[in-house]
VOPAGU-2260 file (C-alpha; in pm, 1 decimal, decimal comma):
REM VOPAGU-2260
SITE   aa  ch    i         X         Y         Z
SITE  MET   A    0   -3057,2     -19,3    1147,6
SITE  HIS   A    1   -3351,2      36,3    1385,9
SITE  ASP   A    2   -3387,9     385,2    1535,4
SITE  ASN   A    3   -3567,4     254,2    1843,9
SITE  ASN   A    4   -3318,1     -20,5    1929,6
SITE  PRO   A    5   -3243,3      12,7    2305,2
SITE  LEU   A    6   -2896,6    -134,4    2246,9
SITE  THR   A    7   -2787,4     153,5    2022,7
SITE  LYS   A    8   -2579,0     312,7    2297,6
SITE  TYR   A    9   -2374,7      -7,7    2318,3
SITE  TYR   A   10   -2267,4       3,1    1954,2
SITE  ARG   A   11   -1900,7      46,1    1867,1
SITE  GLN   A   12   -1756,1     387,0    1937,3
SITE  PRO   A   13   -1449,2     552,3    1778,8
SITE  LYS   A   14   -1130,8     446,6    1957,8
SITE  ILE   A   15    -885,1     683,9    1789,5
SITE  TYR   A   16    -882,1     958,0    1526,2
SITE  LEU   A   17    -672,2     937,0    1211,8
SITE  SER   A   18    -499,5    1217,4    1023,9
SITE  LEU   A   19    -454,2    1095,5     666,8
SITE  PRO   A   20     -89,7    1133,3     554,5
SITE  SER   A   21    -218,6    1267,2     220,4
SITE  LYS   A   22    -411,1    1537,7     411,7
SITE  GLY   A   23    -708,2    1441,2     193,8
SITE  GLU   A   24    -538,6    1522,3    -136,2
SITE  PHE   A   25    -568,3    1289,8    -439,1
SITE  TYR   A   26    -920,1    1177,1    -338,0
SITE  PRO   A   27   -1204,9    1226,8    -587,9
SITE  PRO   A   28   -1454,8    1487,8    -464,5
SITE  GLY   A   29   -1710,5    1348,6    -221,2
SITE  THR   A   30   -1516,8    1034,8    -126,1
SITE  ILE   A   31   -1419,1    1161,7     221,0
SITE  GLN   A   32   -1689,3    1231,1     476,8
SITE  GLY   A   33   -1562,5    1449,0     757,5
SITE  ASP   A   34   -1227,2    1606,3     835,8
SITE  PRO   A   35    -938,3    1417,2     665,0
SITE  LEU   A   36    -715,8    1529,9     951,9
SITE  LYS   A   37    -945,2    1380,0    1215,2
SITE  LEU   A   38   -1130,8    1074,9    1089,2
SITE  PRO   A   39   -1291,6     854,5    1357,9
SITE  VAL   A   40   -1160,4     497,1    1359,6
SITE  PHE   A   41   -1364,4     210,2    1508,1
SITE  GLY   A   42   -1226,9    -124,3    1621,4
SITE  MET   A   43   -1308,5    -424,4    1404,2
SITE  SER   A   44   -1632,8    -613,5    1449,6
SITE  ALA   A   45   -1662,6    -992,9    1461,7
SITE  MET   A   46   -1771,0    -988,3    1095,1
SITE  ASP   A   47   -1462,2    -787,9    1001,9
SITE  GLU   A   48   -1238,9   -1053,0    1158,2
SITE  ILE   A   49   -1420,4   -1324,4     962,1
SITE  LEU   A   50   -1368,2   -1129,7     639,0
SITE  LEU   A   51    -993,8   -1113,9     705,1
SITE  LYS   A   52    -987,0   -1493,1     732,9
SITE  THR   A   53   -1155,7   -1545,2     394,5
SITE  PRO   A   54    -868,4   -1629,2     155,5
SITE  ASP   A   55   -1033,6   -1532,1    -175,0
SITE  ALA   A   56   -1164,2   -1197,6     -46,8
SITE  LEU   A   57    -832,1   -1128,7     124,4
SITE  PHE   A   58    -633,4   -1204,9    -190,3
SITE  SER   A   59    -853,0    -987,8    -412,9
SITE  GLY   A   60    -839,9    -693,7    -170,2
SITE  GLU   A   61   -1217,2    -703,7    -120,2
SITE  SER   A   62   -1195,0    -795,9     248,4
SITE  THR   A   63    -955,4    -506,7     314,7
SITE  VAL   A   64   -1196,6    -269,3     140,8
SITE  GLN   A   65   -1492,7    -391,4     346,0
SITE  VAL   A   66   -1299,8    -366,6     673,8
SITE  ILE   A   67   -1190,9      -9,4     595,3
SITE  LYS   A   68   -1553,6      87,2     522,6
SITE  SER   A   69   -1662,1     -72,7     849,0
SITE  CYS   A   70   -1392,4      77,0    1071,0
SITE  ILE   A   71   -1351,3     418,9     906,3
SITE  PRO   A   72   -1700,8     526,8     791,1
SITE  GLY   A   73   -1557,1     849,9     653,1
SITE  LEU   A   74   -1392,4     643,8     377,1
SITE  GLN   A   75   -1673,7     470,1     192,7
SITE  GLN   A   76   -1483,5     421,3    -134,2
SITE  PRO   A   77   -1156,2     259,0     -21,4
SITE  TRP   A   78   -1072,8     134,8    -371,0
SITE  LEU   A   79   -1009,6     498,6    -464,1
SITE  LEU   A   80    -788,2     592,7    -170,6
SITE  PRO   A   81    -429,9     690,6    -261,9
SITE  SER   A   82    -170,3     427,3    -179,6
SITE  ILE   A   83      22,4     667,4      45,2
SITE  ASP   A   84    -263,3     648,9     297,7
SITE  LEU   A   85    -303,2     271,6     304,6
SITE  ASP   A   86     -41,4     177,8     566,9
SITE  ALA   A   87    -158,7     450,0     806,8
SITE  ILE   A   88    -519,7     334,1     764,7
SITE  LEU   A   89    -432,3     -29,5     837,3
SITE  ILE   A   90    -223,9      67,1    1140,9
SITE  ALA   A   91    -506,0     286,8    1274,3
SITE  ILE   A   92    -756,3       0,9    1246,0
SITE  ARG   A   93    -515,6    -237,7    1419,2
SITE  ILE   A   94    -457,7      11,9    1704,5
SITE  ALA   A   95    -832,5      76,1    1742,6
SITE  THR   A   96    -893,9    -299,0    1765,3
SITE  TYR   A   97    -604,5    -434,7    1973,1
SITE  GLY   A   98    -408,2    -135,1    2102,2
SITE  GLN   A   99     -84,9      33,4    1998,6
SITE  MET   A  100     154,5    -248,6    2093,3
SITE  MET   A  101     185,2    -542,6    1853,8
SITE  PRO   A  102     359,2    -862,4    1974,7
SITE  SER   A  103     631,8    -959,4    1725,6
SITE  THR   A  104     929,1   -1192,2    1697,7
SITE  PHE   A  105    1266,5   -1199,6    1523,4
SITE  LYS   A  106    1568,6   -1429,7    1509,2
SITE  CYS   A  107    1890,3   -1259,3    1616,9
SITE  LYS   A  108    2139,7   -1231,3    1330,2
SITE  SER   A  109    2426,3   -1284,9    1575,9
SITE  CYS   A  110    2329,4   -1555,9    1823,3
SITE  LYS   A  111    2031,4   -1696,1    1626,7
SITE  GLU   A  112    1806,7   -1684,1    1932,5
SITE  GLU   A  113    1434,8   -1621,3    1883,7
SITE  ASN   A  114    1331,7   -1289,7    2038,5
SITE  LYS   A  115     991,1   -1157,2    2135,7
SITE  PHE   A  116     928,4    -784,7    2145,3
SITE  ASP   A  117     640,1    -539,0    2136,4
SITE  LEU   A  118     623,9    -322,5    1826,5
SITE  ASP   A  119     492,0      27,5    1898,1
SITE  LEU   A  120     261,6      96,5    1603,1
SITE  THR   A  121     228,6     465,4    1686,5
SITE  LYS   A  122     587,4     514,6    1568,8
SITE  GLY   A  123     480,9     402,7    1222,8
SITE  MET   A  124     182,5     638,4    1232,7
SITE  ASP   A  125     403,5     930,9    1337,5
SITE  TYR   A  126     655,3     856,2    1062,4
SITE  LEU   A  127     389,1     849,1     789,5
SITE  ALA   A  128     214,8    1158,7     922,1
SITE  ALA   A  129     538,2    1359,0     891,3
SITE  LEU   A  130     593,8    1274,6     522,6
SITE  GLU   A  131     512,6    1493,4     225,6
SITE  TYR   A  132     441,1    1348,8    -116,0
SITE  ALA   A  133     677,6    1487,6    -379,5
SITE  ASP   A  134     426,0    1541,6    -657,3
SITE  SER   A  135     649,4    1703,5    -921,0
SITE  LEU   A  136     993,2    1678,8   -1080,2
SITE  ILE   A  137    1177,7    1902,1   -1324,3
SITE  VAL   A  138    1315,8    1695,7   -1610,9
SITE  GLY   A  139    1504,8    1913,9   -1856,7
SITE  PRO   A  140    1262,9    2176,1   -1993,0
SITE  LEU   A  141     961,0    1982,7   -1863,0
SITE  LYS   A  142     778,4    1960,6   -1533,1
SITE  VAL   A  143     641,3    1614,5   -1458,8
SITE  ASN   A  144     351,7    1597,3   -1211,2
SITE  PHE   A  145     278,8    1277,2   -1020,8
SITE  ARG   A  146      -4,3    1117,9    -828,7
SITE  PRO   A  147      -0,8     811,8    -601,1
SITE  LEU   A  148    -176,8     510,4    -749,3
SITE  THR   A  149    -509,3     412,8    -594,3
SITE  TYR   A  150    -553,7      97,6    -388,8
SITE  LYS   A  151    -754,7     -46,5    -679,1
SITE  GLU   A  152    -475,9      19,7    -930,2
SITE  ILE   A  153    -211,1    -137,3    -708,3
SITE  THR   A  154    -429,7    -440,3    -633,6
SITE  ASP   A  155    -500,9    -494,4   -1004,6
SITE  VAL   A  156    -128,3    -488,3   -1087,4
SITE  ASN   A  157     -53,0    -735,3    -807,5
SITE  LEU   A  158    -331,2    -970,5    -917,7
SITE  LYS   A  159    -225,6    -961,1   -1283,9
SITE  THR   A  160     138,7   -1017,5   -1189,5
SITE  TYR   A  161      40,5   -1315,5    -974,5
SITE  GLU   A  162    -172,6   -1457,7   -1254,9
SITE  LEU   A  163     115,5   -1430,9   -1502,0
SITE  ARG   A  164     351,4   -1606,6   -1261,5
SITE  ARG   A  165      93,1   -1878,2   -1193,1
SITE  LYS   A  166      43,4   -1943,2   -1563,6
SITE  LEU   A  167     419,2   -1953,0   -1609,4
SITE  ALA   A  168     458,1   -2220,8   -1341,1
SITE  GLN   A  169     185,4   -2429,5   -1505,3
SITE  SER   A  170     327,6   -2389,4   -1855,7
SITE  LEU   A  171     673,3   -2513,0   -1748,8
SITE  GLU   A  172     550,5   -2857,4   -1650,0
SITE  GLY   A  173     683,2   -3123,0   -1886,2
SITE  LYS   A  174     863,8   -2874,3   -2111,6
SITE  SER   A  175    1221,1   -2893,2   -2237,7
SITE  GLU   A  176    1484,1   -2648,7   -2112,2
SITE  THR   A  177    1463,1   -2455,8   -2438,1
SITE  GLN   A  178    1084,5   -2425,6   -2411,2
SITE  LYS   A  179    1111,4   -2326,0   -2045,5
SITE  ALA   A  180    1354,8   -2046,0   -2129,8
SITE  LYS   A  181    1116,9   -1920,4   -2398,6
SITE  TYR   A  182     815,2   -1918,5   -2163,4
SITE  VAL   A  183    1015,9   -1747,5   -1887,4
SITE  ASN   A  184    1138,6   -1472,7   -2121,9
SITE  GLU   A  185     790,2   -1409,9   -2260,1
SITE  THR   A  186     635,2   -1394,6   -1912,5
SITE  MET   A  187     905,2   -1164,9   -1775,1
SITE  LYS   A  188     845,3    -935,4   -2072,4
SITE  ASP   A  189     470,1    -930,6   -1997,3
SITE  ILE   A  190     536,5    -853,9   -1630,0
SITE  ALA   A  191     777,5    -573,9   -1724,5
SITE  THR   A  192     514,7    -426,6   -1959,5
SITE  LEU   A  193     260,3    -439,6   -1678,0
SITE  GLN   A  194     498,6    -258,2   -1444,6
SITE  VAL   A  195     569,7      11,8   -1703,9
SITE  LYS   A  196     197,1      72,7   -1756,2
SITE  SER   A  197     158,4     106,7   -1380,2
SITE  PHE   A  198     455,2     342,9   -1376,2
SITE  ILE   A  199     293,2     564,9   -1643,5
SITE  LYS   A  200     -33,1     579,0   -1445,8
SITE  GLY   A  201     160,4     750,4   -1168,3
SITE  ILE   A  202     229,8    1046,0   -1398,8
SITE  ALA   A  203     -62,5    1286,9   -1370,0
SITE  SER   A  204      58,8    1533,5   -1634,1
SITE  VAL   A  205     359,7    1680,2   -1810,8
SITE  GLU   A  206     395,0    2056,8   -1840,2
SITE  THR   A  207     571,9    2209,1   -2141,2
SITE  GLU   A  208     638,3    2577,3   -2199,2
SITE  ASP   A  209     307,1    2604,5   -2385,0
SITE  GLU   A  210      62,6    2354,8   -2236,8
SITE  THR   A  211     -10,8    2077,3   -1989,2
SITE  VAL   A  212     -43,1    1724,9   -2128,6
SITE  GLU   A  213    -263,2    1480,3   -1935,6
SITE  ASP   A  214    -339,3    1220,0   -2202,7
SITE  THR   A  215    -179,4     890,8   -2091,0
SITE  ALA   A  216    -125,8     778,7   -2451,2
SITE  PHE   A  217      72,1    1096,6   -2528,5
SITE  ILE   A  218     279,9    1056,4   -2211,6
SITE  ASP   A  219     346,5     690,8   -2293,7
SITE  GLU   A  220     456,9     780,0   -2645,6
SITE  TRP   A  221     684,9    1055,9   -2512,7
SITE  LEU   A  222     855,3     820,0   -2267,0
SITE  GLN   A  223     914,1     562,3   -2539,2
SITE  ASN   A  224    1075,9     825,2   -2760,7
SITE  SER   A  225    1260,4    1035,7   -2502,8
SITE  ASP   A  226    1622,1    1012,7   -2392,0
SITE  LYS   A  227    1690,6     732,1   -2145,1
SITE  GLU   A  228    1806,1     996,5   -1897,8
SITE  PHE   A  229    1450,9    1136,9   -1875,1
SITE  TYR   A  230    1298,4     795,1   -1816,5
SITE  ASP   A  231    1559,4     699,6   -1555,2
SITE  LYS   A  232    1506,9    1020,9   -1356,8
SITE  ILE   A  233    1130,2     970,9   -1346,2
SITE  LYS   A  234    1162,4     601,6   -1257,9
SITE  LYS   A  235    1408,1     680,2    -978,0
SITE  HIS   A  236    1176,5     949,3    -837,7
SITE  LEU   A  237     876,7     713,2    -829,6
SITE  GLU   A  238    1078,2     430,3    -674,1
SITE  GLU   A  239    1205,0     665,2    -403,2
SITE  GLN   A  240     848,3     767,1    -323,8
SITE  VAL   A  241     735,3     404,3    -295,0
SITE  ASN   A  242    1021,1     320,0     -58,0
SITE  LYS   A  243     970,2     634,4     149,0
SITE  TRP   A  244     597,3     573,1     197,7
SITE  LYS   A  245     643,9     244,6     380,2
SITE  VAL   A  246     664,6     185,7     752,2
SITE  GLN   A  247    1037,9     188,7     816,0
SITE  ASP   A  248    1238,0    -102,7     955,9
SITE  GLN   A  249    1305,5     -88,9    1329,1
SITE  LYS   A  250    1627,3    -147,5    1521,7
SITE  VAL   A  251    1583,0    -390,0    1810,4
SITE  LYS   A  252    1845,0    -531,0    2049,4
SITE  CYS   A  253    1863,4    -903,6    2112,5
SITE  ALA   A  254    1760,8    -989,0    2468,5
SITE  ASP   A  255    2036,4   -1251,8    2493,6
SITE  CYS   A  256    2348,8   -1107,9    2327,5
SITE  GLU   A  257    2237,6    -743,0    2292,7
SITE  ALA   A  258    2331,8    -737,9    1924,8
SITE  GLU   A  259    2137,9    -475,5    1730,4
SITE  ASN   A  260    1903,9    -621,7    1470,1
SITE  VAL   A  261    1710,7    -450,4    1192,7
SITE  VAL   A  262    1356,1    -585,8    1190,9
SITE  LYS   A  263    1153,7    -547,1     873,2
SITE  ILE   A  264     794,1    -436,2     932,5
SITE  THR   A  265     540,3    -566,1     681,1
SITE  LEU   A  266     168,7    -486,6     684,0
SITE  ASP   A  267      43,9    -810,5     530,4
SITE  THR   A  268    -330,7    -818,8     597,2
SITE  SER   A  269    -322,1   -1200,0     615,0
SITE  ASP   A  270    -151,2   -1179,7     956,1
SITE  PHE   A  271    -130,9    -811,3    1052,7
SITE  PHE   A  272    -478,2    -825,5    1210,2
SITE  VAL   A  273    -414,7   -1137,3    1414,3
SITE  ARG   A  274    -411,3   -1041,0    1782,7
SITE  GLY   A  275     -87,2   -1225,4    1861,4
């Protein structure tokens, strides 16, 4: 960047300011520049839009990382951001680029007519901003402490799960029903193992009466040898957190028959940043 460029004053300027739902917690030291409750958000550049149309980079999460770095300079290590901040960050970038209203459509469950409506993205931002992450749970005599997974950890799990499913589809070609059943069972077991490992990563530590255990191997061993009740309580807690930290479905009336419909809001980066 040239200091004497006369066009400097025409560079992008912040359009909105973002308060991270995490309030800046769960970030490694030095990974946030500025106030986590007031981070400047720039609209996307032409290069950012090109990145979001690059299938390989989009699938791997790399394009999302680069766009976050471009639009929110205070977050220069997006791979490390906690998952509870991701939806708010994506919404903020979308608002800074195209405005708070997002054109959407749905088919009425009653009359089957196609409806167009404008989704107010600020409602999603307000919902996420009001949440608090439940970072601990008492399980019998123990206190289990949690942390949200990072964007990198979630992306890795998704990529590995996709790869397992892709290999499964390929391995089924030309196989007998017995062989297919075997491959399906083995793959489902591998996917379940992957999910459990991800689940364990969300446990930051376990406090006993005498000490705090942070070693993942010890926690894994404890879960495998503990009562099912302990495991189920922890699993339920983590699943509730995942469901809570998503932009909630919206109720919208059909323009033709006025039936109330529940519209699911998904922040899929492959189409979320398309203007229309």
